[in-house]
C-alpha positions, 0 to 999 in steps of 0.5 A, spaced: 414 100 175 414 107 173 407 111 172 404 118 170 401 121 177 398 127 177 398 131 183 396 138 182 396 144 176 402 143 173 405 138 178 406 131 174 410 126 176 413 120 174 412 115 180 414 107 181 407 103 183 407 096 185 406 091 180 399 089 179 396 082 179 391 079 174 386 076 177 382 070 173 378 072 168 384 078 167 390 079 164 397 083 164 398 088 159 405 091 158 403 098 155 406 100 147 402 106 147 398 112 151 395 118 147 394 125 152 387 127 151 383 133 152 381 130 160 389 129 162 391 135 159 385 139 162 387 135 170 395 137 167 394 145 167 388 146 171 388 141 177 381 138 173 374 141 169 368 145 172 366 142 179 371 135 178 377 137 181 383 132 183 383 131 191 388 126 191 394 124 186 392 120 181 395 116 175 393 119 167 391 116 161 386 112 158 387 111 151 392 105 151 394 099 147 399 094 149 401 087 148 399 081 152 404 079 158 400 074 163 393 071 162 389 069 167 386 062 169 379 063 166 382 067 159 381 063 153 382 067 146 387 072 147 395 070 147 401 072 150 405 078 146 398 079 142 396 087 141 390 089 144 387 096 144 384 097 151 377 100 152 377 105 158 370 103 161 368 099 165 361 099 167 358 096 173 353 091 169 348 092 174 345 099 175 339 101 172 343 105 166 346 099 164 340 094 164 337 100 160 342 099 154 346 106 157 352 102 159 356 109 158 351 112 164 352 106 169 352 110 176 357 105 178 363 108 171 370 106 173 372 109 167 380 110 167 384 116 170 377 120 171 377 124 178 369 125 177 368 119 184 371 119 190 377 116 192 379 117 184 378 112 178 386 110 177 389 110 170 393 107 165 399 112 164 403 106 168 408 101 164 403 094 166 396 094 167 391 089 169 384 089 164 379 085 164 378 081 158 371 085 156 376 091 155 381 088 151 379 089 142 385 084 139 389 089 135 393 084 130 395 088 124 394 095 127 400 099 130 401 100 137 400 107 135 394 107 131 391 101 136 391 107 142 386 112 137 380 106 139 378 111 144 378 118 141 375 114 134 369 111 139 367 118 142 367 120 135 363 114 134 358 115 139 357 123 137 355 119 129 350 115 133 347 121 137 346 124 129 343 118 126 343 116 119 349 121 115 349 118 108 348 124 104 348 128 109 352 136 109 356 136 115 359 141 120 364 141 124 367 146 128 374 145 132 379 142 129 383 138 136 383 131 136 375 130 135 375 134 131 379 131 126 377 124 127 368 126 126 371 129 119 373 121 118 368 118 121 362 122 117 366 122 111 366 113 112 358 115 115 356 117 107 356 125 109 356 128 102 359 134 104 364 137 110 365 142 112 370 144 118 372 150 122 378 153 127 382 158 128 389 154 128 393 154 120 396 147 123 389 144 124 386 147 119 391 144 113 390 137 117 383 138 115 384 139 108 389 133 108 383 129 111 379 130 106 375 136 108 370 140 101 372 147 106 376 148 111 375 155 114 380 159 119 375 163 124 380 167 126 382 171 120 374 170 117 370 171 123 364 172 118 366 166 114 360 162 116 356 167 112 356 165 106 352 157 108 347 162 111 342 163 105 335 160 105 335 158 113 341 154 112 345 149 110 349 144 114 344 137 116 348 136 122 354 140 126 359 137 130 361 141 135 368 139 138 370 146 140 367 147 146 367 154 145 360 158 146 362 163 140 362 157 136 356 154 137 353 160 135 356 162 130 354 155 127 346 157 129 345 160 122 347 156 118 345 150 120 338 147 116 331 148 119 331 140 124 338 140 123 342 136 128 347 140 133 351 134 136 355 137 142 361 134 143 366 139 146 366 140 153 369 147 155 364 149 160 357 151 161 355 156 155 349 160 153 345 158 148 342 161 142 335 159 144 330 162 140 333 162 134 335 154 135 327 154 136 325 157 131 329 153 126 326 146 131 334 145 131 335 139 135 341 139 141 344 132 142 350 132 147 355 125 147 359 123 153 364 117 153 361 110 148 361 103 150 360 098 145 363 102 140 370 101 142 370 094 139 367 098 132 373 103 132 378 097 133 375 094 127 373 100 122 381 100 122 383 094 121 378 094 115 381 099 112 376 104 112 378 109 117 386 111 117 389 115 123 396 114 122 397 122 120 393 125 126 398 122 131 404 127 130 408 126 137 411 121 141 415 122 147 418 117 152 414 115 159 421 120 162 419 126 159 412 126 160 411 133 162 415 135 155 409 130 151 404 133 155 406 140 153 407 139 146 399 135 146 396 142 149 400 146 143 395 146 137 400 149 133 404 143 131 400 137 135 395 133 133 396 128 138 401 127 142 403 120 145 407 116 150 410 110 148 412 105 154 
């Protein structure tokens, strides 16, 4: 079978791998769609991010869906041919954090396509993948493209959990990549009465408007655009910071109300924070990293029609055109979510 393998920065290869075999409580899945994530782009463009570097060839990919082709002897409740969204999160269930109800911080996490441990955890951009039953969310009624968006949607649901009750809240989203777009949809679904988004690219801001934001600000053309929200010590109750850019975070602090919650999702490297201003306003800063149980909630929300991710999938490429897919995925002037079809 074919697999998409990163060897180093800008060294992406289509390689042959052996067909896997499912165990008694596992399934074999023929991949249908796989979304290219920001971390995949970091491996492709830079060979890693921060201190995390590729030290051996690694199959990329963790936003995937596919059809069941073989069921292990002990598997029940699933059927051959069924479409499933595949959670890349595989905690050990035995470590301290798993027992404390924080499986996303598992000490022995096996998350598809991660170079954090060595040997690396191989990813899911391959024609066939074996998964545990616990990873499979039945995606009946969804397209393969929609089902493959369950993973980034789960990231944003976890961020919303970090933010707390959003009913009636005024929300600021900084950065309109795929995660920022999904945060807009999640905030609306969770009851936010006002959502404002910022970015530097007309294409992404137009998409944010299509998703129903109250205001989309181009902070490249209007660097002081958020100043209108600084009166009376600020305006927004919650910020989802999805850009990973220090400038975006610093510019947003005056627009946050005292006691606001700032949820950091964007991973752009270490940054300096305006700690004095944040302290004076008693702003709660919360990190948000991955997810676990939210994955199945993401699928249900899409199946129920509460969140429609369809507009966000802007491009699809065959596996043999993986390099073109990665180049497009990084182009925010024309792409939100680029997927690979298998």
